[in-house]
C-alpha positions as CSV (number, residue, x, y, z in Angstrom):
1,M,13.2,50.1,-52.2
2,Y,15.0,50.1,-55.6
3,I,12.6,49.7,-58.6
4,K,13.6,50.4,-62.2
5,P,11.3,51.3,-65.1
6,I,9.9,48.5,-67.3
7,K,11.5,49.2,-70.7
8,T,11.8,45.8,-72.3
9,R,9.8,42.6,-72.5
10,A,12.4,40.9,-70.3
11,D,11.9,43.7,-67.7
12,Y,8.1,43.1,-68.0
13,R,8.4,39.3,-67.5
14,R,10.7,39.9,-64.5
15,A,8.2,42.3,-63.0
16,L,5.4,39.8,-63.5
17,R,7.3,37.1,-61.7
18,E,8.0,39.4,-58.8
19,I,4.4,40.6,-58.7
20,E,3.3,36.9,-58.5
21,G,5.6,36.4,-55.5
22,L,4.2,39.5,-53.8
23,M,0.5,38.8,-54.3
24,S,0.0,37.8,-50.6
25,A,1.8,40.9,-49.3
26,E,-0.1,42.8,-46.6
27,A,-1.1,46.4,-47.4
28,D,1.0,49.2,-45.8
29,T,4.1,47.1,-45.6
30,P,7.3,47.4,-47.6
31,E,6.3,44.3,-49.6
32,G,2.8,45.7,-50.2
33,D,4.2,49.0,-51.3
34,R,6.6,47.3,-53.7
35,L,3.7,45.3,-55.1
36,D,1.6,48.5,-55.7
37,V,4.5,50.2,-57.5
38,L,5.3,47.1,-59.7
39,V,1.6,46.7,-60.6
40,A,1.4,50.3,-61.6
41,L,4.5,50.0,-63.8
42,A,3.3,46.7,-65.4
43,E,-0.1,48.3,-66.1
44,A,1.6,51.3,-67.8
45,Y,3.7,48.9,-69.9
46,E,0.7,46.9,-70.9
47,R,-1.3,50.0,-71.9
48,L,1.6,51.1,-74.2
49,H,2.6,47.7,-75.7
50,F,-0.7,45.7,-75.6
51,P,-3.4,48.2,-76.3
52,M,-7.0,46.9,-76.3
53,E,-9.4,48.2,-78.8
54,L,-12.9,48.9,-77.4
55,P,-15.7,47.4,-79.4
56,D,-18.1,49.7,-81.3
57,A,-21.6,50.1,-79.7
58,V,-23.3,47.4,-81.7
59,D,-20.6,44.8,-81.0
60,A,-20.6,45.7,-77.3
61,I,-24.3,45.0,-77.2
62,K,-23.7,41.6,-78.9
63,L,-21.1,40.6,-76.3
64,P,-22.2,37.8,-74.0
65,G,-22.9,39.0,-70.5
66,P,-23.1,37.5,-67.1
67,F,-26.9,37.4,-67.4
């Protein structure tokens, strides 16, 4: 299995397309393993390039919930 790091936005988009195609892959198969690795790489890229700020405590309380 050849997988390269996600370094650019183009790499990221390519990985997302491949992830979408592998979403029905069975666990513990070569396709399932490839999906796991690509998802981990995409998540790492997202944490670095699309960080999400956590709300402060008061704003978190004000957020609408499922209740």
